C-alpha distance (Angstrom), angle and dihedral (degrees) to the residues before:
residue distance angle dihedral
M1 . . .
L2 3.79 . .
L3 3.79 120.4 .
V4 3.82 125.8 -174.0
H5 3.78 108.5 -148.2
S6 3.80 136.5 -178.9
A7 3.80 116.8 -126.1
L8 3.82 86.2 -134.6
S9 3.81 87.6 69.0
D10 3.83 100.6 65.9
V11 3.80 104.6 -97.6
D12 3.82 92.1 -164.1
Q13 3.79 91.2 57.8
A14 3.81 90.6 49.8
L15 3.81 90.0 51.7
S16 3.82 91.0 49.1
R17 3.79 92.5 50.1
L18 3.79 92.0 49.0
R19 3.82 89.6 51.0
A20 3.82 90.1 49.1
A21 3.82 87.9 53.9
G22 3.80 90.2 57.7
L23 3.79 98.1 -99.5
S24 3.78 129.4 126.8
P25 3.84 104.5 -133.0
A26 3.80 131.9 -175.0
V27 3.81 135.8 170.4
I28 3.79 102.5 -111.6
A29 3.82 101.2 174.9
G30 3.76 140.5 8.3
Q31 3.77 141.9 178.5
K32 3.79 139.8 177.1
I33 3.80 114.0 -120.1
H34 3.81 133.8 179.8
F35 3.78 115.3 -103.4
C36 3.78 112.2 -83.8
P37 3.82 119.8 -130.4
V38 3.81 91.4 -93.7
L39 3.82 93.4 55.2
R40 3.80 91.6 43.2
S41 3.81 89.4 54.6
R42 3.83 89.7 53.5
M43 3.81 98.4 44.1
D44 3.82 94.7 112.3
Y45 3.81 91.0 54.9
L46 3.83 92.7 44.6
V47 3.82 91.5 51.2
R48 3.84 93.4 46.2
S49 3.81 90.2 48.4
G50 3.80 92.9 49.9
F51 3.80 97.0 -116.8
I52 3.81 92.8 119.9
T53 3.80 139.8 5.0
S54 3.80 122.8 -114.6
K55 3.82 88.5 -104.6
D56 3.83 96.7 54.3
R57 3.78 115.1 110.3
S58 3.80 103.0 162.0
D59 3.78 139.8 59.5
G60 3.76 131.7 -153.8
I61 3.78 114.2 -122.2
V62 3.79 117.7 -162.0
V63 3.77 133.6 -173.6
I64 3.79 113.5 -140.0
G65 3.78 117.7 -159.6
A66 3.79 116.5 -160.3
E67 3.77 131.3 -178.9
K68 3.75 132.3 -176.5
E69 3.76 108.9 -103.0
P70 3.80 111.6 -113.7
V71 3.77 115.7 -99.6
R72 3.76 110.3 -123.1
A73 3.76 115.5 -135.0
P74 3.79 112.0 -123.3
R75 3.77 115.0 -105.6
V76 3.74 112.3 -109.0
L77 3.76 111.1 -142.4
A78 3.76 118.9 -147.8
P79 3.84 113.6 -118.4
């Protein structure tokens, strides 16, 4: 699975939740981008909520790759 995720949305928590769901996640790419129109329209809220400072103008976007961990076959013991 590939998931595009904003750094404003607690990447570490997303990784933990994916692990808890039995997946093996990792950040495989990332880039800084300027705020899109939607984020710019919500800047007052984001500043008041402590997600950004009034001087922030960019977000980090990451791509998280996650795979289901392989199921290990049980060892069969000889009688």
